[in-house]
KOLRO-294869 format. One record per residue (C-alpha): y, x, z; residue in three letters. Coordinates in steps of 0.05 Angstrom, whole numbers, padded with zeros to 5 digits. Layout:
KOLRO-294869
> Y  X  Z  ALA;
...
END
This chain:
KOLRO-294869
> 00000  00000  00000  UNK;
> 00068  00027  -00019  UNK;
> 00123  00039  00032  UNK;
> 00197  00025  00022  UNK;
> 00253  00052  00066  UNK;
> 00314  00010  00077  UNK;
> 00380  00036  00104  UNK;
> 00408  -00019  00148  UNK;
> 00476  -00020  00181  UNK;
> 00471  -00033  00255  UNK;
> 00533  -00045  00296  UNK;
> 00593  -00091  00306  UNK;
> 00666  -00095  00290  UNK;
> 00680  -00034  00333  UNK;
> 00633  00012  00297  UNK;
> 00561  00028  00281  UNK;
> 00515  00069  00236  UNK;
> 00462  00064  00183  UNK;
> 00390  00067  00208  UNK;
> 00326  00076  00166  UNK;
> 00272  00023  00169  UNK;
> 00204  00029  00134  UNK;
> 00163  -00029  00112  UNK;
> 00099  -00038  00071  UNK;
> 00107  -00071  00004  UNK;
> 00058  -00092  -00050  UNK;
> 00064  -00130  -00115  UNK;
> 00053  -00203  -00105  UNK;
> 00078  -00207  -00034  UNK;
> 00127  -00262  -00018  UNK;
> 00169  -00235  00039  UNK;
> 00232  -00276  00050  UNK;
> 00253  -00227  00103  UNK;
> 00255  -00173  00050  UNK;
> 00301  -00214  00007  UNK;
> 00347  -00222  00067  UNK;
> 00346  -00149  00084  UNK;
> 00361  -00129  00011  UNK;
> 00421  -00176  00008  UNK;
> 00448  -00146  00073  UNK;
> 00440  -00076  00043  UNK;
> 00473  -00094  -00023  UNK;
> 00531  -00127  00014  UNK;
> 00547  -00057  00041  UNK;
> 00519  -00014  -00016  UNK;
> 00520  -00055  -00079  UNK;
> 00489  -00001  -00122  UNK;
> 00430  00016  -00077  UNK;
> 00374  00022  -00129  UNK;
> 00316  00009  -00081  UNK;
> 00348  -00053  -00054  UNK;
> 00363  -00079  -00124  UNK;
> 00291  -00068  -00147  UNK;
> 00260  -00097  -00084  UNK;
> 00305  -00159  -00087  UNK;
> 00288  -00174  -00160  UNK;
> 00214  -00167  -00144  UNK;
> 00223  -00214  -00084  UNK;
> 00257  -00265  -00128  UNK;
> 00203  -00260  -00181  UNK;
> 00150  -00272  -00127  UNK;
> 00184  -00338  -00115  UNK;
> 00183  -00361  -00188  UNK;
> 00129  -00413  -00173  UNK;
> 00179  -00448  -00127  UNK;
> 00233  -00453  -00179  UNK;
> 00247  -00410  -00242  UNK;
> 00316  -00420  -00271  UNK;
> 00364  -00396  -00218  UNK;
> 00317  -00341  -00191  UNK;
> 00303  -00315  -00262  UNK;
> 00377  -00310  -00280  UNK;
> 00393  -00274  -00216  UNK;
> 00335  -00226  -00224  UNK;
> 00356  -00210  -00296  UNK;
> 00426  -00196  -00271  UNK;
> 00398  -00148  -00219  UNK;
> 00358  -00111  -00272  UNK;
> 00423  -00099  -00311  UNK;
> 00449  -00060  -00250  UNK;
> 00392  -00010  -00249  UNK;
> 00414  00058  -00273  UNK;
> 00345  00080  -00298  UNK;
> 00332  00059  -00370  UNK;
> 00257  00062  -00355  UNK;
> 00264  00015  -00295  UNK;
> 00307  -00033  -00336  UNK;
> 00254  -00038  -00390  UNK;
> 00196  -00041  -00340  UNK;
> 00225  -00094  -00294  UNK;
> 00250  -00136  -00352  UNK;
> 00178  -00136  -00378  UNK;
> 00153  -00156  -00308  UNK;
> 00202  -00213  -00302  UNK;
> 00181  -00240  -00370  UNK;
> 00108  -00233  -00352  UNK;
> 00115  -00269  -00285  UNK;
> 00157  -00325  -00317  UNK;
> 00105  -00333  -00371  UNK;
> 00049  -00340  -00319  UNK;
> 00089  -00394  -00283  UNK;
> 00102  -00431  -00348  UNK;
> 00028  -00431  -00365  UNK;
> 00007  -00456  -00297  UNK;
> 00052  -00518  -00304  UNK;
> 00004  -00547  -00354  UNK;
> 00059  -00586  -00390  UNK;
> 00060  -00596  -00466  UNK;
> 00081  -00533  -00501  UNK;
> 00071  -00489  -00439  UNK;
> 00020  -00446  -00476  UNK;
> 00070  -00430  -00530  UNK;
> 00124  -00412  -00480  UNK;
> 00075  -00368  -00442  UNK;
> 00055  -00334  -00506  UNK;
> 00127  -00318  -00524  UNK;
> 00140  -00293  -00455  UNK;
> 00079  -00248  -00453  UNK;
> 00097  -00219  -00522  UNK;
> 00167  -00205  -00497  UNK;
> 00138  -00170  -00435  UNK;
> 00092  -00128  -00477  UNK;
> 00148  -00103  -00521  UNK;
> 00188  -00083  -00460  UNK;
> 00128  -00048  -00429  UNK;
> 00120  -00010  -00494  UNK;
> 00191  00015  -00491  UNK;
> 00182  00031  -00416  UNK;
> 00121  00073  -00433  UNK;
> 00162  00116  -00479  UNK;
> 00211  00129  -00422  UNK;
> 00161  00134  -00365  UNK;
> 00155  00197  -00322  UNK;
> 00095  00241  -00335  UNK;
> 00033  00212  -00304  UNK;
> 00061  00142  -00295  UNK;
> 00017  00093  -00332  UNK;
> 00045  00030  -00299  UNK;
> 00073  00004  -00364  UNK;
> 00007  00013  -00401  UNK;
> -00031  -00022  -00346  UNK;
> 00017  -00081  -00347  UNK;
> 00013  -00085  -00424  UNK;
> -00063  -00087  -00419  UNK;
> -00058  -00143  -00368  UNK;
> -00014  -00185  -00414  UNK;
> -00061  -00174  -00472  UNK;
> -00122  -00196  -00431  UNK;
> -00086  -00257  -00406  UNK;
> -00075  -00278  -00478  UNK;
> -00146  -00262  -00496  UNK;
> -00175  -00302  -00436  UNK;
> -00134  -00365  -00445  UNK;
> -00142  -00400  -00513  UNK;
> -00083  -00446  -00497  UNK;
> -00035  -00387  -00497  UNK;
> -00019  -00380  -00571  UNK;
> 00040  -00381  -00620  UNK;
> 00068  -00449  -00636  UNK;
> 00046  -00442  -00710  UNK;
> -00026  -00433  -00687  UNK;
> -00028  -00506  -00665  UNK;
> -00033  -00523  -00739  UNK;
> -00097  -00482  -00746  UNK;
> -00165  -00500  -00721  UNK;
> -00178  -00477  -00650  UNK;
> -00238  -00437  -00668  UNK;
> -00204  -00397  -00723  UNK;
> -00139  -00383  -00686  UNK;
> -00173  -00361  -00622  UNK;
> -00223  -00318  -00660  UNK;
> -00165  -00281  -00696  UNK;
> -00127  -00273  -00631  UNK;
> -00187  -00246  -00593  UNK;
> -00201  -00195  -00648  UNK;
> -00129  -00171  -00650  UNK;
> -00123  -00164  -00575  UNK;
> -00191  -00129  -00568  UNK;
> -00169  -00078  -00621  UNK;
> -00105  -00066  -00584  UNK;
> -00141  -00052  -00519  UNK;
> -00192  -00007  -00550  UNK;
> -00138  00034  -00584  UNK;
> -00099  00042  -00519  UNK;
> -00160  00057  -00477  UNK;
> -00183  00109  -00527  UNK;
> -00116  00144  -00523  UNK;
> -00118  00143  -00447  UNK;
> -00187  00177  -00447  UNK;
> -00157  00231  -00490  UNK;
> -00098  00239  -00441  UNK;
> -00044  00215  -00488  UNK;
> -00023  00151  -00452  UNK;
> -00004  00090  -00493  UNK;
> -00015  00090  -00567  UNK;
> 00044  00099  -00614  UNK;
> 00017  00038  -00652  UNK;
> 00031  -00009  -00593  UNK;
> 00091  -00040  -00629  UNK;
> 00052  -00054  -00692  UNK;
> -00006  -00082  -00650  UNK;
> 00042  -00130  -00614  UNK;
> 00066  -00156  -00682  UNK;
> -00005  -00160  -00709  UNK;
> -00028  -00204  -00651  UNK;
> 00028  -00252  -00668  UNK;
> 00021  -00249  -00745  UNK;
> -00055  -00252  -00745  UNK;
> -00056  -00319  -00712  UNK;
> 00003  -00348  -00750  UNK;
> -00027  -00328  -00816  UNK;
END
């Protein structure tokens, strides 16, 4: 489990000082206290990068309880990150988490919205991979996760695919996604990280089903 350190101002109107507090964090945790702490930190240090990233993750954890306002605020927070890698990575994560929530709703058209969101996430993860520090494969792992979600859920498909027969569209999609994963996994075994063909693979998953 990862650990995050927060610098919290403790004192009153007469004075005080910053104190460090450590807390365990893991992806998927919904810790409302963390959101409150981050807001307190940002009220004093608006550009604190750890607080910005932790707050946007806390907001995205709460997407199932309401998307629109939380998603907009999280996107605004991403724009305040100074690292180009983190902007791409967290933008992808927000798109991925929103897509999952849209799919779970089960409303008409939710599969198409989820597909668009996952494709957007995959493209951001691809760009993040090109910017990632050496040895950091987080973007590749998240890209693979999105591809597998599409592969495992026949209802997640491009809108144009609804005009095709389910068996043919799902078969094409499964083939395209499987090819993408094999290409990436092969490159990882050779120590090269994500394949340079990730962008074309993202497009092929979309165009294969539509055509």
